[in-house]
N, C-alpha and C positions, 0 to 999 in steps of 0.2 A: 495338523499343519496350521500355522498361523496365517491370518489374512493381513497382508501388508498393504493392501490397496486402500487408498483414500478416494472414495467414490463421490467426488464433488457434485456429480449430476443429481445425487439423491440427498444432498444437504440443502436445506432451505436457506434462501437469502435473508440476511438481517440488514435492516436499514437504520443505522444510528443517527443519520443526519441527511439533509437534502444533498444530493449529488454524490453520495457514497453508499455502497452496499457491499456486503461480504458474506462469504461462506467460510466457516472455521472448523478445523479438526484439532482436538486437543488430546494429547497423550502425556500423562505425567505433568511435568512443568514446561512442556514444549507445545507450541501452537503453530499451525500453518494456516494462513488465510489466503483465499482467493478474493481479491478486492477490486472492485470496479469504481473508478472515479469518473464523473462527468463534469461539464462546465458549471453546473449548479453548486459544486463543492467549493465552499469558502471557509478558510480557516481564519477565525477572528483573532486568535492568539498564536504566538510563536510556539511551535512544537519543539520540545527539548528531549523527547524520547529517542532512543536509538532504533534504527531500522536496517534490516538486511532483506534484500528482495531482488526480484527479476521482473522486467517488463515483458509481458507476453504479447500484448497488442497495444497499439496506439502510442501515445507519448504523454509525459507530464513534465512541466517545468517546476523546478524547486528553487525558491528564493532563499539563499543562505545569507541573511543579514544584508541584503542589498545586491548580492551577486547571484545571478540566476544561471542555473545549469539545466539543460533539457535532456531528459532521459527518454530513449525511444525503444521500440520493440527490439529485443535481443540484448539490451543493456542490463547489467547487474549493478547493484549499488550497496554500499555499506556506509551508513550514516551513524557515527558514534553518538552516544548519549551525552547530553550536557549543554549548558547555555552557550558555550563557544561554537556549537554546531546547530544552533537554533535554525528552524526552517519553516517554510510554508509552501505547500504544493498548489498548483493551478493547472487546469486542463483548458486548452484552447476552445473557443466557441464552436459548437457543433461536433466536438471530438469526445473520445472516451479513452481511458487508459485501463488496461486489465493487468493486474500485478499480483505476483505471489510474494507474500511476506512471511519470513521465518522469525518467530518470536519466542521468548521465554515468558511464562505466565507468572 
């Protein structure tokens, strides 16, 4: 029998930058990440990558070229790839956001 469980508890956190850490599971060309953002997370440049995700805990505000939308626990999101959908995320002071992201590698 195959094991279909993704045991995030036994996957180590990776810390690519201040204010963000994640746990990733990769199978073939698909990846699922458990990502935690905190107030220290700062995006210097606009992100043009596409994202599909679900907010598990907390909230994150995303600036889409000057228009900000706040996503909170229970919200799903689909941000298409491309310059026309460029964005920057920010978490409020003293807060965190825990997000599941579904990606192709």
